[in-house]
N, C-alpha and C positions, 0 to 999 in steps of 0.2 A: 547465512547471507549469500544470495546468488546475484551474479551479474551476468546478464545475457551476452554471449559472444566473447567471453574472456576466460582464460585459465588463471586461477588464483592460487598462489602458494605463499606460505609464510616462512621466513627465515629469521633467526636472531640477528640483530644488527643494532648499531648505535648511531648511524648516519641517516640523513634525510636527503633524498634527491627526487624531485618531483618534476613532471612535465605535464601540467594540466591540460595543454592544448592538444598534443598528439596522443597522450595516454599510453605511450609505448611501455613505460615502466614507472611505477610509483611505489615508493618505499615510505613506510610510516614508522617513526621511532616511538617506542614506548615499551610497555611490558610485553606487547605483542607486535611483531612486524609482519604486515600483510603485504604480499607481493602479488600484483595483478599483471599477468602477462597479456601481450597483445592478442586481440581476437581476430586479426586479419587472416590467420591460418584457418584452414578448414580441415575437417577430419578426412584424412586420406582414405581411411577404411570405410567411411560412410557411403552408403549407396544412394541415399536420398539427397546428398549435398547440403543438408541442414547443418548449421553450426553446432558444435558440441556444447553441452552445458558446462558452465564454469564450476569448479570445485574449490572449496575453501578448506585449508588445513591449518590448524592452530597448533603452534608449538610453544610451550611456555618457556620463558627465559629463566635462566639460572639466577636465582636471587643471591645477593652477596650474604645476606643474613636470613637463612631459611626460618620459616615460622615454626613455633614449637609443635610437636606432634599432638594430634587430636586424640583425646582420651575417650574411648568407646565405653558405653554403659555396660556394666557387668551385673549378673544376679547377686543380690545381697542375701547372705545366709542369716536367717533369724533364729537365734538359739531358743531352745524350749524354755530356758530360764527367763528370757525376756517376755515370753507370752504368758507366764504364770501370773495370775492375779489381774490380768488385763481382760476386760469384758468387751467384746466387739459390739459396737452400737451402730445402728443405721437409722437414718431419718425416715425410712419407709416403714410404716406400721406392719406388724406381722399379720398375715392373713390366715385365719383358721382353716383347717381342712374341711371342705364342704361335704365330703363323703367319707366319714370316719368308718362306716360299716364296711367299706371296701378294703380297708387295711387289716392285715392279720393281727389279731390280738397278741399281746406280748407273751401270754402263757399258752397260746394255742399250739397244737402239734402240727397244724397245717401251715406250710410255708408257701408264700406267694412271691411274685416278682418276676425276675429274669427267667428265660426259658431254661437256662442251665441250672443244675442243682446248687443251692446255696452251700450245702455241706456234703461231705463225702458219704455220710451215713443216711442220706435221704433216699426215698424210693418214689418212683413215678407210677401213679395209678391213673387209670382212665375210667371215667364214669359216663354212662350214657343216659340221655333223657328219653322221654316217651316218643320223641319225634326222630329217633335214631341218630341224632347228633350227640357228640361227646365233648367232654372237657377233661383236660389232663391237669393233674395236681401233683406237686412235690410234697410228700408227707414224711414225717419222721417214723421210725420203726414202732413207736408207741401210739400212733394216731388211732383213735377209736372211730367207730361208725358215727357217734355223736359229733366228733370234731369235724369229720368230713361233711356231714349234713349241714352243720352250721356254716361252713365255708361256702358250700354250694347255695345255701339260702341267700347269703350276702351277694355272691357274684351273679346269681340269677335274678336278684331283686324281687324275691318272693314277698308276698304281702304279710304272711304270718311266719313266726319263727319255729313253731312246733308242728307236730303231725306230719313230719317228713321222715323218710326212711331210706336206707340203702338195701337194695334187693339183689340177692345172689341168683343169677339166672343161668340155667343150662338149657338153652333152646333145643338142642338136639335130643335131649332126654325128657324135655317137658317139665323140668324141675325148677322150683323157685322157693326161696325162703327169705324172710326179713331178718337182717342182721340185728342182733341185740346192740343196744347203745354202748355197752361196755366192751364189745368184741374188737380186737385189734385187726384192722383191715389187712395189713401185710401178712399176718399169720393165716388169714382166711384165704388169701390168694396163693399162699405157699402150698395148699392142698389141692389146687386145681391141676388138671392134666396139662402137660407142656404144650400140647397141640390140641386145641379144641375151641369151641365157640363160647366158652364161659365168660361172663361179663358182669359188671355191676351196673345197676340202674337206680336212678334217683327219681322218686315219685312220692305222691301222697300216700299216707297210711293212717287212718283214723282209729283202726281197731287194735293197735299195738298194745295198749293197756286198757282196753274196754272191759275186760273181765274183772278188773278192780272196781269199776263203776257199777256194773250190772252182773254180779256173779251168778245169780240164779238163772239168768238167761243162757249163760255159757256152760253151766254144769247142772244138767237135769238131775232130779232126785233119784231116778231109777238107775243112774250110772254111778252114784256115790255109795261107797260101802266103807264101814269101819274095819280097819285091818289090825287094830291093836286093842288090847284090853282096856287101856286108859280111855279110849274113845267110845266104849260101850254106853249105850243109852243116850248119846248125843243126837240131836236132830240134824237133818240134812243141812240146814242153814249154818249151824255151829260147825259142822264138819267142813263146809266150804270156807268159812272164816279161818279155820285152822290151816286149810290148804293154802289160802292166800297169804297168811302171815308167816307160816313156817315152811311150807312146801314139803312137809314130811308125811302128812296124813290128811285125808283118807286115801283110799285107793280108788282107781277108776276101773270099771269093769263093763263088759258088753261084747256082743258079737261083732266080728269084722270079717270081711272077705279077704282072704290072703291068697296070693298067687303061689302055686306050688313050684318048687325049684325045678328048673329045666323043663317046665311044662307051661302051656298056655292056659290051662284050666285054673279056675278060681274055686276055693273051698271056704266054707263058712266055719269059723273057729271062734271059741270064746277066749277073750284075752283079759289079763289083769295087769294093771300098771301100778307098781309099787315103788317105793323109794329105792329098793334094792335092784330094781330092773323091770323089764317087760317079760311076762310069762304068758303062756297059752295052755289051755287045758286039753288033754288028750281024750277026755271022756266028758262030753257035754259041757256043763258049767260047773263041774266039780272043782272045789278048792283044796282037795286033799293033796298033800305034798307028793304022793306017789303018782298023781295025775298031772302035776304041773311040769311044764317043760320050759327051761330058760331060753329066752330069745335074744335079748340084747341088754347091754349095760347103759344106764342113763348118763353116767359121768362123761363118756366120750361118744356122744350120739347127737346127730343133727336130724331135724325133722323137716321134710320138704313137702309142699303141696304139689300136685301134678295137674298140669293143664292138658286137655285133650287126651285124657287117659283111655277113653274107649278106643280111639283110633291107634294110639301108640302101644297100648298094653292089653287091649281087649277087656277092659274092666266092665263089670256089670252095670255100674252107674258112674256118674262123673265126680263123685265125692271121694277122690282117691288121694292118699298121701303115702309117704315112704320114710323109713328110718335108715340111717347110714352112719357108720363110724366117722367122726369128723377128721381124723388123721389120715384115713385112707383116701386114695385118689378115687374120684367118682367113676365107676364103671357100671354098665347096665347089669352085669351078672352079680354085683355086690349089693344091689338094692333090695330091701325088704318091702315089697309093695303091699299096702293095706287099703281096703276100701270100706267106707261107712255107708249106712243106709240113707243119710240125709246130711245136710250142711251143719245142723246143730250138733250131730254126733261127731262129725269130723272136727269141728271147732273145739269141742270138748276134749277130744284126744290130743290134738296139737297143743292146746293151751296147757293141759296137764303135763305134757312132755316138757314144755318150757319151764313151768313152775318147779317140777321135780328136779330138773337139771340145774337151774340157776338159783333156785331158792330165794333168799332175801335180796339178792342182787337186783332182781326185777322190781321188788318193792322200792329199793333206792332209786332205780331208774325212773320209776313212776313219780316219786316225790320230786325228783329233779325236773321232770317235765312240767309238773304243776307250778314250780317256782319260776319257770321261764316267763318273760314278759309276753303279754298278749297284745293283739292289735289295738283293740279298744275295749273299754269297759262294757259297752253294749254287746259286743260280739261274745265276750266271755260269759256274760249273763245269759245270752241266748243258747250257749252251748251247755247250760246246766240242765237239770231235769225238767220234765214237762210240768211237774208239780209246782214249780215256781211261777208259772204263767197262769193267771186267773183272770176271769172276766170282771170288768169294772163298769159301773154306771156313774156318769158324771152329770146326769140331767138335773139332779136336785140342787138346792141352794146351799146345803150343808157340806158340800164337797163330794168326793167320790166314795162309793161303797162297793164292797165285793159282792158279786152276784153268787149266791149260794145255790139257788135252784137250778138244776140242770136244764129244764125246759126253758126257763127264762134266759139262761146263758146262750142256748142255741138260737133263740129268737133275737137276742141282741146281736149275735154274730151275723144273722141274715140281714138285719137292718143295717148293720155297718157295711156289709157288702153292697147293698142297694144304694146307700148314701155315697159310697166310694164311686159306684158306677155313674151316678148323677153328677158328682163333682168332676170327674174326669171328662164326661161328655161335655160339660159346660166349658172346661178348659180347652178342649180341642175345637170348640166352636168359636173361640175368640178370634177377632179379625187380625190380631197381630201374629197369629200362628203362620209360620212359613208354609205356603201351599206346596212347595217342592219337597217338603220332608215326607218321609214314609214312616208313620208311627208303628206300623206292623212289622217292620224289619229291624227294630232296635235290638231285638234279641240276638242278632247275629254277632254283635260285639261283646256279648256276655260270656264269661268263662264257663257257665253251666250249659251252654248250647253246643251240641255235638253234631250238628248238621244231619247228614243222611246215615248215621250209624244204625245198624240193624238191631233187632231185639237181642240177638245173641251177643253182639259186640257191647251193647249197653250193659247187659248182665256181667260180662267179663270186666268191664271198666269198674263197675261198682264192687265186684269181688276183689279186684286188685287193690283198690284204695281203701278197703276195709268195710265189712258188712256191719255198719253202724246205723242205728235208727236215725232217720232224717237225711241220709245221704241221697242225693238226687241229681238228675240231669234231664234235659229236654232235647228231643231229637225229632226229626221229621218222620212222619208216618210213611211206611213203605206200602201200606195197603189202601189207605184213604188219601186221596189227593187234597192238598191244601190243609191237611190236618197235622197236628203234632202229638207227641206222646211224652208224658211225664213219667219217667222211671224212678221209683222211690224204693228205698230199702226199709224194711220193717221186720223185726224179729228174725234176722238172718235170712230173709227172703226178699226178692226183688219183685215189686208189683208195678204194673203199667196202667196208666190212666190216659184215655184219649182226650185230647183238647180239640174241640170242634169250633170252627169259625161260623158265625151267624151274623145276620144283619137285623138291625132295628132302627127305624126312622132314617133309613138311608145310610146308616153308619155301620161299619164292620166291628164286631166284637169277638171275643173268645170265651168259651165256657166249658166246664167239666161236669156240670150238674143240670144239663138239659135246659139251659137258659135261666136258671134261678139266680145265678150270680154271673154277671158279665164283666169282662175286663177289656180295656181298650187295646192292650197289647200283652205279650207274654211277660214282659218285665213287671208290669203291674200285677199279673197273676202270681208271679213268684214272690214279690214283696208282700202281697196280701197273705199268702199261705206260710210265710215265715213267722207270722204272728197268730194267724187263725188256722186251725186244722181244716175247717170246712168239711168236705166229704173224705178227706185223707185220714188215715189212721194216726198220723203224727205230723207235726209241723216240719217244714223244710228247714234243715240246719246246715248241712255240709254239701256244698256244690262239688261235683266231680270236675276237677280242673287238670289240665296237662301243662307243664312248664317246659319250655325249650331252654336248654343249656347253651 
């Protein structure tokens, strides 16, 4: 409360003396006594000559009977015994977790959550994606490669749950290998050099257990030999089945180029891979014990494939691999470099190394991968053998029939392609189609499109993700303008098919068979060849995709 031109103070009193006319002094009796002094005086220290502002001071009177003290609220301790048997209830209904896949399973060895380790016995690992970005995870000492892959699949929101793998990379030496699902990640990292560029990479791998599905493709007959008397007289198919089921026999044999120690020269030597170890013959292809030389033990051995082996090690061809004791730190002088004549030979040797070392454990890993849930039933059916896809004729009134004649099946396939072309051409000519849309650029959003990748890069991508029949990608042609290239894997080799644009009736199409079958865009081309082989040796099955972590 302010009064202009007056100084006000309060003093305790019990009398009342007022002068309402002059206003020199006014006393008010009550619980508070307010004193207003005259405002005729001016501030002697003021330079502007303006009156000072009045001040009000309130002084409480001393009561004869003071009020009782106010009790402040104190925290109430609730004993544990009072909470037992009491269930907390709320009127708000419980909301289920909309993303249960982002939470770590209760039995998983991978720990997620805060950046600090949840327990003192956890380890921090860093996993890189194919785009050079990485993700850090806290894992237990018993976390396997399968556990880490499952967690990365969930955090990266991958569409399918299987066919992923952890890759051990040594970029400086050009080495890489796929970690087995049962391998403990922390133990693998313990063998790495303290100062180096070694890292883990997360990417697709369709060929991890492909030799269980197509063993005759991975193990040629001329490389299979019976090494025991109990297997005498068995056919190559029976020997391969024994190899897949027990991992003990038969033996793998063949010529390999080996790099001589402390020299850059390569020498062609005949090798034998048995359950007891890796041997080489000092005299041609002789199996006599006096001509066999022990090379390595399979129990403590890791097999690596080598990239860019011609430039790094002067290999005669690119199909190079090496063996190294798993407990020793990786050094260039400790590597046993071997080079095969072709990709099938190299795949046979590396697959046999895995089977001889891990035995039935790989069979268990394969069965676990089969029991994992798939994306959809249609996708799992498409991933089966080509024998499950047959040509059907639904033109009759009695229902569909299987076309047995090969010529009739090819004719039906061409008719279906022509009908597809006419149907799509009619769809694009409808008036409700947006004129601003570009149907020819829809492929740029698809995971199988790899832009301006070169021929060598396309082959490298397919090799990294597994040389499985039906693996494919589409890229822009570097030699032909406005053309594309379909890169497809078949029988461990990568083939390239040119996709040419053409025009008909003023509309742009794409074709791979000189205009016999036309497609309105690349997406339609891929969808058609996922069901029909056409001019391709196999249907399109597995797109090469890259996932960013």
